[in-house]
C-alpha positions as CSV (number, residue, x, y, z in Angstrom):
1,X,0.0,0.0,0.0
2,X,1.3,3.4,-0.9
3,X,0.6,6.3,1.4
4,X,1.1,9.9,0.1
5,X,0.5,12.9,2.3
6,X,0.8,16.6,1.8
7,X,0.9,19.2,4.5
8,X,2.5,22.7,4.7
9,X,4.4,22.3,1.5
10,X,5.8,19.0,2.7
11,X,5.8,16.0,0.4
12,X,6.3,12.5,1.6
13,X,6.0,8.9,0.4
14,X,6.3,5.6,2.2
15,X,6.3,2.4,0.3
16,X,5.6,-0.7,2.5
17,X,8.0,-3.6,2.1
18,X,10.2,-1.3,0.0
19,X,13.9,-1.0,0.2
20,X,13.7,2.7,-0.3
21,X,12.1,5.4,1.7
22,X,11.9,8.8,0.0
23,X,11.0,12.1,1.6
24,X,10.7,15.4,-0.1
25,X,10.5,18.4,2.2
26,X,10.3,22.0,1.1
27,X,9.2,25.3,2.6
28,X,7.8,28.3,0.8
29,X,10.4,31.0,0.4
30,X,10.0,33.8,-2.0
31,X,13.7,34.8,-1.9
32,X,15.4,31.4,-2.2
33,X,15.2,28.4,-4.4
34,X,13.2,25.6,-2.9
35,X,15.3,22.8,-1.4
36,X,14.3,19.1,-1.5
37,X,15.7,16.6,1.0
38,X,15.9,13.1,-0.6
39,X,16.9,10.2,1.6
40,X,17.5,6.7,0.5
41,X,17.8,3.9,3.0
42,X,21.4,2.8,3.3
43,X,22.8,6.0,1.7
44,X,23.6,9.5,2.8
45,X,20.9,12.2,2.7
46,X,21.3,14.4,-0.4
47,X,20.4,18.0,-0.6
48,X,19.2,18.9,-4.1
49,X,17.6,21.9,-5.7
50,X,13.9,21.4,-6.3
51,X,14.4,22.4,-9.9
52,X,17.4,20.1,-10.3
53,X,16.8,17.7,-13.1
54,X,17.7,14.6,-11.2
55,X,15.5,15.3,-8.2
56,X,12.7,16.3,-10.6
57,X,13.0,12.9,-12.4
58,X,12.9,11.1,-9.0
59,X,9.7,12.9,-8.0
60,X,8.2,12.2,-11.5
61,X,9.1,8.5,-11.4
62,X,7.4,8.2,-8.0
63,X,4.2,9.6,-9.4
64,X,4.4,7.4,-12.5
65,X,4.9,4.4,-10.3
66,X,1.9,5.2,-8.2
67,X,-0.3,5.6,-11.2
68,X,0.6,2.2,-12.6
69,X,0.3,0.4,-9.2
70,X,-3.2,1.9,-8.8
71,X,-4.2,0.5,-12.2
72,X,-2.9,-2.9,-11.3
73,X,-4.6,-2.9,-7.9
74,X,-7.9,-1.8,-9.3
75,X,-8.0,-4.6,-11.9
76,X,-7.7,-7.2,-9.1
77,X,-5.9,-9.7,-11.3
78,X,-2.6,-9.8,-9.4
79,X,-2.0,-11.1,-5.9
80,X,-0.6,-9.0,-3.0
81,X,2.7,-10.7,-3.5
82,X,2.7,-9.8,-7.2
83,X,2.0,-6.2,-6.4
84,X,4.8,-6.2,-3.8
85,X,7.3,-7.6,-6.4
86,X,6.4,-5.0,-8.9
87,X,6.5,-2.2,-6.3
88,X,10.0,-3.3,-5.3
89,X,11.2,-3.4,-8.9
90,X,10.0,0.2,-9.3
91,X,11.5,1.4,-6.0
92,X,14.9,-0.1,-6.9
93,X,14.9,2.1,-10.0
94,X,13.8,5.3,-8.3
95,X,17.3,5.9,-7.3
96,X,19.8,8.5,-8.6
97,X,22.3,5.7,-9.3
98,X,20.0,3.2,-10.9
99,X,20.3,1.9,-14.5
100,X,17.0,3.4,-15.3
101,X,18.1,6.9,-14.2
102,X,21.4,6.6,-16.2
103,X,19.5,5.5,-19.3
104,X,16.9,8.2,-18.9
105,X,19.6,10.9,-18.6
106,X,21.2,9.6,-21.9
107,X,17.8,9.8,-23.5
108,X,17.4,13.4,-22.3
109,X,20.8,14.5,-23.6
110,X,20.0,13.0,-27.0
111,X,16.6,14.8,-27.0
112,X,18.1,18.1,-26.0
113,X,20.6,17.9,-28.9
114,X,18.0,17.0,-31.5
115,X,14.6,18.4,-30.5
116,X,13.9,22.0,-31.7
117,X,11.2,22.2,-29.1
118,X,13.7,21.6,-26.3
119,X,16.4,23.6,-27.9
120,X,18.9,22.4,-25.3
121,X,16.6,23.5,-22.5
122,X,17.5,22.5,-18.9
123,X,14.0,23.3,-17.6
124,X,12.7,20.1,-15.9
125,X,9.1,21.0,-16.7
126,X,9.9,21.1,-20.4
127,X,12.0,17.9,-20.4
128,X,9.6,15.8,-18.3
129,X,6.8,16.8,-20.6
130,X,8.4,14.7,-23.3
131,X,6.9,11.3,-24.1
132,X,10.3,9.6,-24.0
133,X,10.6,9.9,-20.2
134,X,7.6,7.8,-19.1
135,X,8.0,5.4,-22.0
136,X,11.6,4.7,-20.9
137,X,10.7,4.4,-17.2
138,X,8.0,1.8,-17.7
139,X,10.0,-0.1,-20.2
140,X,13.0,-0.4,-17.9
141,X,11.0,-1.8,-15.0
142,X,9.1,-4.2,-17.3
143,X,12.4,-5.3,-18.9
144,X,14.0,-5.9,-15.5
145,X,11.1,-8.0,-14.3
146,X,11.1,-10.0,-17.6
147,X,14.8,-10.7,-17.4
148,X,14.6,-11.7,-13.7
149,X,12.3,-14.7,-14.4
150,X,9.1,-12.7,-13.8
151,X,7.9,-12.7,-17.4
152,X,4.2,-12.5,-16.5
153,X,4.8,-9.5,-14.2
154,X,6.9,-7.8,-16.8
155,X,4.2,-8.2,-19.3
156,X,1.6,-6.8,-16.9
157,X,3.7,-3.6,-16.4
158,X,4.3,-3.3,-20.2
159,X,0.7,-3.8,-21.1
160,X,-0.8,-1.6,-18.4
161,X,1.6,1.2,-19.0
162,X,0.1,1.6,-22.5
163,X,-2.9,3.1,-20.8
164,X,-0.6,5.9,-19.6
165,X,1.9,6.4,-22.4
166,X,0.1,5.2,-25.5
167,X,3.2,3.1,-26.4
168,X,3.3,-0.7,-26.2
169,X,6.8,-2.0,-25.8
170,X,7.1,-5.7,-25.0
171,X,9.4,-6.4,-22.1
172,X,11.8,-8.6,-24.0
173,X,12.7,-5.9,-26.5
174,X,16.0,-4.2,-26.2
175,X,15.9,-0.4,-26.2
176,X,19.4,1.1,-26.0
177,X,19.9,4.3,-23.9
178,X,19.9,7.5,-25.9
179,X,16.6,7.1,-27.8
180,X,13.9,9.6,-28.5
181,X,10.2,8.7,-28.8
182,X,9.0,12.0,-30.4
183,X,5.4,10.9,-29.7
184,X,4.7,7.7,-27.8
185,X,1.1,7.3,-29.0
186,X,0.5,4.2,-31.2
187,X,4.1,2.9,-31.0
188,X,4.3,-0.9,-30.9
189,X,7.6,-2.7,-30.5
190,X,7.7,-6.5,-30.5
191,X,9.4,-8.8,-27.9
192,X,12.6,-9.6,-29.9
193,X,13.0,-6.2,-31.4
194,X,16.1,-4.0,-30.9
195,X,16.4,-0.2,-31.1
196,X,19.9,1.3,-31.2
197,X,21.2,4.4,-29.6
198,X,20.6,7.9,-31.0
199,X,17.5,6.7,-32.8
200,X,14.3,8.6,-33.2
201,X,10.9,7.0,-33.4
202,X,7.7,8.9,-34.3
203,X,4.1,8.1,-33.6
204,X,2.2,5.0,-34.8
205,X,5.4,3.1,-35.6
206,X,5.3,-0.7,-35.6
207,X,8.3,-3.0,-35.2
208,X,6.4,-6.2,-35.6
209,X,6.7,-9.8,-36.8
210,X,5.6,-11.5,-39.9
211,X,3.5,-14.7,-40.2
212,X,3.8,-17.7,-42.5
213,X,7.0,-19.1,-44.1
214,X,8.7,-15.7,-43.9
215,X,8.2,-15.3,-40.2
216,X,11.8,-16.5,-39.4
217,X,15.0,-16.8,-41.2
218,X,17.3,-19.8,-40.7
219,X,20.3,-17.8,-39.6
220,X,18.4,-15.3,-37.3
221,X,17.0,-16.1,-33.9
222,X,14.8,-13.0,-33.7
223,X,11.3,-12.4,-35.1
224,X,11.2,-8.6,-35.0
225,X,13.3,-5.8,-36.6
226,X,16.8,-5.0,-35.4
227,X,17.2,-1.2,-35.7
228,X,20.8,-0.1,-35.3
229,X,22.2,3.2,-34.2
230,X,21.3,6.7,-35.5
231,X,18.2,5.6,-37.3
232,X,15.0,7.7,-37.8
233,X,11.6,6.0,-38.2
234,X,8.8,8.3,-39.4
235,X,5.2,8.5,-38.4
236,X,3.1,5.5,-39.3
237,X,6.0,3.4,-40.6
238,X,5.7,-0.4,-40.4
239,X,8.8,-2.6,-40.1
240,X,8.1,-6.3,-40.2
241,X,10.0,-9.5,-39.6
242,X,13.5,-10.6,-38.8
243,X,15.1,-7.7,-40.7
244,X,18.2,-5.5,-39.9
245,X,18.0,-1.8,-40.3
246,X,21.6,-0.6,-40.5
247,X,23.1,2.5,-38.9
248,X,21.8,5.9,-39.9
249,X,19.1,4.5,-42.1
250,X,15.9,6.6,-42.5
251,X,12.4,5.2,-42.8
252,X,9.9,7.7,-44.1
253,X,6.4,8.3,-42.8
254,X,4.0,5.6,-43.8
255,X,6.7,3.3,-45.4
256,X,6.4,-0.5,-45.1
257,X,9.7,-2.3,-44.8
258,X,10.1,-6.1,-44.9
259,X,13.7,-6.4,-46.0
260,X,17.1,-5.4,-44.7
261,X,18.2,-1.7,-45.1
262,X,21.9,-0.9,-45.8
263,X,23.7,1.8,-43.8
264,X,22.5,5.3,-44.5
265,X,19.7,4.1,-46.9
266,X,16.3,5.6,-47.1
267,X,12.8,4.0,-47.4
268,X,10.1,6.2,-48.7
269,X,6.3,5.9,-49.1
270,X,5.0,7.4,-52.3
271,X,3.1,10.5,-51.5
272,X,-0.5,10.9,-52.7
273,X,-1.2,12.8,-55.9
274,X,-2.8,16.2,-55.3
275,X,-5.4,17.4,-57.8
276,X,-6.7,20.9,-58.3
277,X,-9.9,21.9,-56.6
278,X,-13.1,21.2,-58.5
279,X,-15.0,24.4,-59.2
């Protein structure tokens, strides 16, 4: 059970059976920047600025965890023990030194360098409004559970997080750090897919499998596309089967790709013809 309380501009969270206890304390002060005290069991108390990106991410992750746990509890499918395992997996990643935090920071650096909207902004409110952040957070926890012999729980986290992010990334997929989901809505990434670093994925992209005799290739042990580094996949693009998309390839909006793409190559969808208005 998660208990959240707010009083006199003091924020606190206690997670039962959790390895981490996190407290955020701040006081209104019109002349000074707010301070947040973040304490982790077994480590020193750290004093961070409230507008510091790392502390903002930790607060954000806590809120995102609570949203998903609430969904799982309301559905009533999982046991109390299942919920505790999932909660522990989340709490272990809500840590400034966790793998999830490091991967998220790499995503953010890539977004800042490529997104005209962010334009190298350091404002946490701008950065945490980007779809990449919650997509990465939920994926990392689901992936961790899946790889720790909790495949069913990993699948639950992956599936239910779609209700929040709009993206459905299966927990067995491999998403390298330093990726930007420009818009998470409608993105589907299959369980054996791979997405390389410094890649950008737009809305409604599918990395799926094929059916029938072409579903697998004799020399490849994966069913879904393997997207290498520096690729861009445009809105509505569909990549199917055990194909390899080499470094720096570009897949245009609406394109359908079922074969390997060489390094730096481009796949385009033929644009619709435009006719003059009928008077």
